[in-house]
C-alpha positions in Angstrom: 14.3 4.2 -42.8 10.8 3.5 -41.9 10.5 -0.2 -41.7 13.1 -0.7 -39.5 10.9 1.6 -37.2 8.4 -1.3 -36.2 11.3 -3.6 -35.3 13.2 -1.5 -33.2 10.3 -0.5 -31.2 9.2 -3.6 -30.6 13.3 -4.2 -29.3 12.2 -0.9 -27.2 9.5 -2.3 -25.5 11.0 -5.8 -25.0 14.0 -3.9 -23.2 11.2 -1.4 -21.7 9.4 -5.4 -19.9 12.8 -6.5 -19.3 14.1 -3.3 -17.0 10.7 -3.1 -15.2 10.1 -7.1 -14.5 14.1 -7.4 -13.5 14.5 -5.5 -10.0 10.4 -6.1 -9.1 10.6 -9.0 -7.0 14.2 -8.4 -5.4 13.5 -5.8 -2.5 10.6 -7.9 -0.7 12.4 -11.2 -1.5 15.6 -9.6 0.5 13.2 -8.9 3.3 11.1 -11.8 3.6 14.6 -14.0 3.1 16.0 -12.1 5.7 13.3 -12.7 8.3 13.6 -16.0 8.1 16.9 -16.9 8.5 19.6 -19.1 8.3 19.9 -21.1 5.8 17.6 -19.6 3.4 19.7 -16.6 3.4 22.4 -18.4 2.7 20.5 -19.1 -1.0 19.5 -15.3 -0.7 23.1 -13.8 -3.0 22.5 -16.3 -5.3 19.2 -15.4 -6.6 19.8 -11.4 -6.0 23.0 -11.6 -8.8 20.9 -12.7 -11.6 17.8 -9.7 -10.7 20.9 -7.5 -10.2 22.1 -8.3 -14.3 18.9 -8.4 -15.4 18.3 -4.9 -14.4 21.1 -3.8 -16.2 20.3 -6.2 -19.8 17.1 -4.1 -19.3 18.6 -0.3 -18.8 21.2 -0.7 -21.4 18.7 -1.6 -23.9 16.5 0.4 -23.3 18.4 3.6 -23.7 20.0 2.2 -26.3 17.3 0.6 -28.3 15.6 4.2 -27.9 19.0 5.3 -29.3 18.5 4.0 -32.6 14.4 4.8 -32.4 15.7 8.4 -32.4 18.3 8.0 -35.2 15.9 5.9 -37.7 13.5 8.6 -37.4 16.1 11.1 -38.4 17.2 12.4 -35.0 14.2 14.4 -35.1 13.6 16.8 -32.0 12.0 14.5 -29.5 8.6 16.0 -28.4 7.6 16.7 -24.7 6.4 13.6 -23.0 9.0 11.7 -25.2 11.9 14.5 -23.5 10.2 13.9 -19.9 10.0 10.0 -20.4 14.3 10.1 -20.7 14.2 12.6 -17.5 12.1 9.8 -16.1 13.7 6.9 -17.6 17.5 8.9 -15.7 16.0 9.4 -12.8 15.0 6.0 -12.6 18.1 5.0 -13.2 19.3 6.6 -10.2 17.8 5.0 -7.7 18.2 2.1 -9.0 22.0 2.8 -8.7 21.1 2.9 -4.6 18.9 0.0 -4.8 22.1 -2.0 -6.5 24.9 -0.4 -4.2 22.0 -1.5 -0.8 22.0 -5.2 -2.6 26.3 -5.0 -3.0 25.9 -4.4 0.8 23.9 -6.7 2.0 25.4 -9.4 0.1 28.6 -9.1 1.7 27.8 -8.4 4.6 25.8 -12.0 4.1 28.7 -13.4 2.4 31.1 -12.3 5.4 28.4 -14.2 7.8 27.1 -11.5 9.0 23.3 -11.6 10.5 21.2 -9.0 8.4 17.7 -7.2 10.2 15.3 -7.0 7.8 14.8 -3.8 9.2 18.1 -2.7 8.5 18.8 0.5 6.7 19.9 -1.1 3.1 16.9 -3.1 3.0 14.6 -0.2 3.8 16.2 1.7 0.8 16.2 -0.8 -1.4 12.4 -0.8 -1.0 12.1 2.7 -0.7 13.8 3.5 -3.4 12.3 0.7 -5.5 8.8 2.0 -5.4 10.2 5.3 -6.5 12.0 3.8 -9.3 8.6 1.9 -10.8 6.9 5.5 -10.0 9.7 7.3 -12.2 8.7 3.8 -14.8 5.5 4.8 -14.7 6.1 8.6 -15.3 8.3 8.2 -18.0 6.0 4.9 -19.9 3.0 7.9 -19.7 5.2 10.6 -21.7 6.1 8.0 -24.0 2.2 7.5 -24.5 0.9 10.8 -24.6 4.3 12.0 -26.4 2.2 15.0 -27.7 1.0 16.6 -24.5 
């Protein structure tokens, strides 16, 4: 089992990186593109979908690989830092869930031919909660790195 742990940790870090990068640029891209107006807005939805999918793959992979690491370590109780990291990662999921809902609402309105302002509440909510999600991620990573505090 112990020879499997480095591979699982590598996969865990890889999925963490994908999860961090998945929606990193999306709120800014949405706001800038909406400010440009047509015809740029027409391509926005096509750029949003892969980012949302990448975020979902990164989240599922992060949690799955984390569970596999815990399994490989014989289900030992997590240290306080790891437990805090799990809680912050779950809070990140909640924040990104709202970002995804806002992105879907914006995409639906664009698809219906409505004009969406860069100052729209859904656009502002995406930016705010994306920033909060990244703060949760920094706190989760700090908990994972300083696991025995």
